[in-house]
N, C-alpha and C positions, 0 to 999 in steps of 0.2 A: 288873541290866543284861541286856538281851536278848542272846542269842547270834546270830551270823549266819555262814553259810557263803557266801562271796563267790566267784562265778565271774567272772574277767576273760576275756572271750571275744569272738571275731570270727574271720573267715577269716585265714589266715596272712599275716604281714607288715603287719598293720594297726596294730601297736604294742602288743600285749599285754604283752610283757616289760618294755618301757620304762615303761609306765603302772603295771604291777604293782609293780615295784621302787620306783618313786617313791612310790606309795601306802604300801607297806610301810615306807618310810623315814619318811614323815610321820605315819602313824597309830600311836598307841601301842598296845602289847599286841595284836599281831596275829601270826599264824603265816602265813608265805608258802611256798607249795608250787608248783613249776613242773614240769609234766609232761615238759618237755624234759630234766629230770634223768635220766629213764629211757632216753634215747636210746642211751647206751653199751651198755646191756643189750640193747636191740633190735637194735643193730648186730651184736652177738655172735650173736643168733638167726639173722639173715640169713647170717652167715659159716658157722655150724655147719650150716645147712640147704643151703649151697652156692647161695644165691640172691643175685642182684645187689641192692645196697642201693638200694631204691626205695620210699619211704614212700607212693607213690601206687599201688603194685602190688596185684594180687589176693592175693598171698602175705601182704603186710602186713595187708590188711583181714581176712583169714581167721585168721591165726596170731598176730598181735601186737597190733593196734590196741585191741581191747576189753580185753585184759589190762593194757595201759598205763593205761587209764581205771579199771579195777577196783583196781589198786594205788594210784593217786593218790587215789582216793576213800576207800579203806581208811585211808590215812595222814591224810586230811582229817578223817574222823570220829574217829579216835584223837586228833588234836590238839584237836578240839572239846571233848573231856572236860576239857581243861586251860586253854583260853583262850577268850575270848568271840568273837573274830573269827578266822576261818580263811579265807585267800584262796588260790584255786587258779587258776593261769594255764594255760589249755588251750583249744583251739578248740571242744571239745564240739560239733562240727559236726552230728552226727546227734542228739545228746541234747537240745539246747535246743529243737528243733522237734518233739520227741516228747512229746506231752502226757501220755501214760501214764508215761513215765520221770520227767517233772517232778512229776507228782502223787505218785508213789511216793517220790520224793526228799523232797518237802515233808512227806509223812507220816512218813518216817523221822526227819527233822529235828525233828519235834514231840517225839519221844522224847528229844531232847537239849535241849528248850526253845529251839530255834533256828529261824530263818527263812532262806530263800534270797534272796540278792541277786545278780542278774546284771548286770554292767557290760558293756554291748555297745559295742564300739568302731566308730563309724561312720567309714569311710574310703573315699575314691574308689578304685576298682579300679586305675586307672593309677598312683596314688600307691603302692599296694601292689606293683605291678609294678616300679617303680623301686627301692623298698626291697629287694625280693628281689635285684635286680641288684647293689645297693650292698653288701648284707651277704655276698654270695658264699658261701653255705652249701651243702654237698653235699645237704642235705635238699631244696633247691629245684631241683636240676639238671634233673629231669624236668619240673617245672612250667614252668621258663623255656624249655626246649626245645620244649614243647608248650603254649604259653601259651593259645591260643584254646581248645584242647581242655580244658585244666585249668579255665579261666575258666567254661566252660559247666557245670561241675559244682559251682560255688561260689555260695552264696546270700548276697548282701551286704545283703539287706533286713533291717530291724529285726524281731526275733522278738517281735511284739506278744503272742503267746500266753503269754508269760512274765509279763505285767503282771497283778498282783493288785490289784483296786480297793480292797481293804481294807488294802493294805500299800504305802505310798509308796516303800519301798525295794526293791520286788520287781524292778524293771527300771530301771536307771540308764543314761543314754546319755553316751558320751564322744566328742566330735567331734574327729577327729584328722587332717584332711587338710591343715591349715595351722597354722603356729605360733600364730597369734592364736586360732583355734578351740580348739586344744589347751589353751592357758593358761586361757581362760575356762571351758572344760568342767572342767578340773582343779579350779578354785576351787569350782565347784558341787558336785563330788564331795566335796571336803574339808568343805564346809558340812554335807553330810549326815552324814559320819563324825565331825564335831566333837563330837557328843554322847557319843562313846565315849572321849573324852580323860579 
């Protein structure tokens, strides 16, 4: 059975966590990792540095962001030694559109006899806006207060650069703007992963 590292990714509030947890519940023999698990550690770094908690700040980008990704990826590769499927829930905002990063990741995965699957969640930006309002999380405070400015920095387009013509599982799309789209897309995802049962 081939191994796969699965990224569930999209801009914030598209539904990554809900989809990831649902997949982790339905798919057998999978390890689920969520980068948000690291947020308490990141908050402590803000506090110790005397910086306001703002995950859109220059301080976060310079001193915290990449380390969160390094840690979650180290955990993912460690898990891949013991299980065929490892799923990481994280935005990967910069990484998924960086062809060099993806090429190096795929090369490293070959050493584990594994392939990369990216599940990109397609969601209307205004649906994301409402979800941020509804979830009322402190990680979204700045985004909601500066919505237009934030939106200008976010790319909602499908990252076609991830599609490998030799691997049907390289890029999977999950449409998540309406309940009907969500359910039909989820069934398609489960059809792909059914071979891992």
